[in-house]
N, C-alpha and C positions, 0 to 999 in steps of 0.2 A: 070617726067621720073625720074627711077633710075635704075642704076645696079648690082648686086649681086654679092660678089666674095664670095665662103667661102674657107677656107685652116683649117690646123689643123687635117685632117684623118690622117688614117695610120695604121698600124697590132697593135693588143697589145693583152696580155694575159689574161684573166679571171681575174677580181679582180682589173684589172688596172685603170686609170684615163688619161682621154684625156682632151684637150680643142680646140673646136673647135673658128674661127671665122669666120665672115660675115662683109667684110667691102664694104660701100655702097658709089655709086658717087654722086656727087652734093652737093647742100647745103641746102637742105629741108628734110636731115636726121630725125630730130627732128619732123616732121610731119607724119611720116608715124610708124604705128603700126609694129611691124615685129612677125615674128613666125618659126619654124625648124619644117620639117617636113622628114619622113624619110622612103624609101622606100627598102624592101628584096629580095632577088632573089624571082619570081615567087608570090609575092605578091602584095596587095595593097599599095598603099602610104596611110600613116597614119599619123594622126597630134603628136607632139611629145610636143611641148609648145609654148607660144606667150607670147608677153609681150606688154604694152602699151607704147605711145610716150614718156612717161615721167619716165617709169619704174616703176611705182606705182602699177600694177596690173598686175600680171600672172597667167597662167593656166598650168597645168600638165596635161598629159594622166597619166591613174594609173599605170601603166607599168613602167614610170620612177620617179614617184612620190619619194622624199627623196632622190635620186640617182643624176638626172640632176639638175642643176638649169641654168635658164638664165636670162643674165644680160645685159645692155646695158651701152654705152659709144657714148654718144651724139655729145661729143666735137671732138672724133674720130670717127665718121662716123660707127661704130662697135657696132653689137652685138655678144654675145658669147654664147655658151652652154657649159657648164664645166661639165662633165660625168664622174660618179665616180662609181666604183662597178661593173664594166662592165661586163654582160654577152655573151653568144655566140648570144644570141637570140637579142642580141643591133647590130648584124651585118647587113649593111643596106648603101648606097647610103643615106646620110643627108640632106638635101638640105633647106637654109633660103630664106624666101618669104617675102614680103612685103606689106602689106593694104596699099593703098592710102588714108590714114585718120585715124581716134582713132580705137583701138580695140572694138567690139561687145561686147556687153554681154551677147551674143548667137552668133553663127556661126564661133565662133573665130577657131574652129576646122575643119572646111572644105574648103578645097583646092580652091575652086572656092570663096572665100571670098577673094584670097591674087590676087592682081595686076601683080608683079613685082615675077622674080625667078630666085635664084641662078645656077649655071652648077652642082651642088652638088660637095659633097666631101665621097670619098670610109671609111668608118669605116670598120673596121674586128677586129674580138673580136675571137680570136682560141689560143689554146694551142699547 
């Protein structure tokens, strides 16, 4: 069982950077692979990025590759999403999510793979 709380969202201008954080409760954070998803107004939830338990393997959606970086600090029970060169199309509610176990080599981009979800944090990119 794990509870996830995101923070760090806000209003930024195109080209700006922003770092999101997701803090997990409990003492078993290093037993969960983690991911970030986002949902824009009127659109389906979409996969953004995922990271393995150890941080040794990551995956990114093509739309964010080269701009976003996922990382984790297991000692702090925290996963991060560093977002750079933000675009208006990045505007969405961003959710962190946890897999109860290891990161699969397929299926990591499907929401149904993730058991636990945070409440979301709003990111708005606008001039």
